[in-house]
C-alpha positions, 0 to 999 in steps of 0.5 A: 661782496667787498667791492671797492673796500680796501684794507684788512677787515680785522673781523669786525664791521667797518665802523668798528674797524675804523674806531679800533684803528683810530684808537690804536693810532692814538695809543701809539702816539701817546705811548711811543710803543704799543703791543698788538696783533700783526695784522692791526699793526700792518693796517695802522702803519700808513695812518701813522705815517700820514699823520707824521707827514702832516706834522712835518708840513706844519700848516693849519690845513695839515693840523685840522687833518690830523685832528680829524684823523685822531678824533678831535684830540687836539692836545695830542695833535699839538704834542705831535706837531711840537715834537716834529717841529723840534726835529724828531723826524727831520732827517727821515723821509718815511718808515717812522714805525718799526714792528718787532715780531713777539711770537704767537699769542698763547690763547688763539695763536695770533702773532703778536708784535710791538709797534714803535715810533722810530726815533734814532736818526738815519745812518747815511748811505755813504757811512755804511758804504765805508764801513763794508768793503765792496764784495770781490767778484767771484774768481770765475768771473775775474778769470774770464774777464782777464782771459778776455782782456789778454785775447783783446791785447793779443789780437791788437798785437797781431799783424793785420796780414795774420788777421786776414790769413785767419779770416781766409781759413775760416771761410774755406772751412 
């Protein structure tokens, strides 16, 4: 039983899974792009995000955590921290990786993906709002709103005596 065991098993025992994840994360940071199986890519995404977040902090403790996570590869950690210090992910608050699906692998039909680090800057939400015009409300909704507005105007224009007479007629019915 797998009580308190989080994550995918990836077809191996725990030690091999841990080593494989560490190797994939190293390869991604070295090459900025790797080709792997979809489940492995989804499994290493939080590890990559965590290391980049540590690099954004930039303190000694974060550097030591990153060295431990990448298996004592101090040169790789230094490169990551330098890239982040130069502002590589400065405007991005998460989502440092992108997964592009390639389709099934020929031999065993496993779904293959390309996982890459996102390097382009984040588009501002205000800019997106200006590019796309606001969607118009459906015609039925507009017609209903107009009818309600007209009824409200008519109700306020009627004399208070007429409103009282209508109320008496409804009570009589």
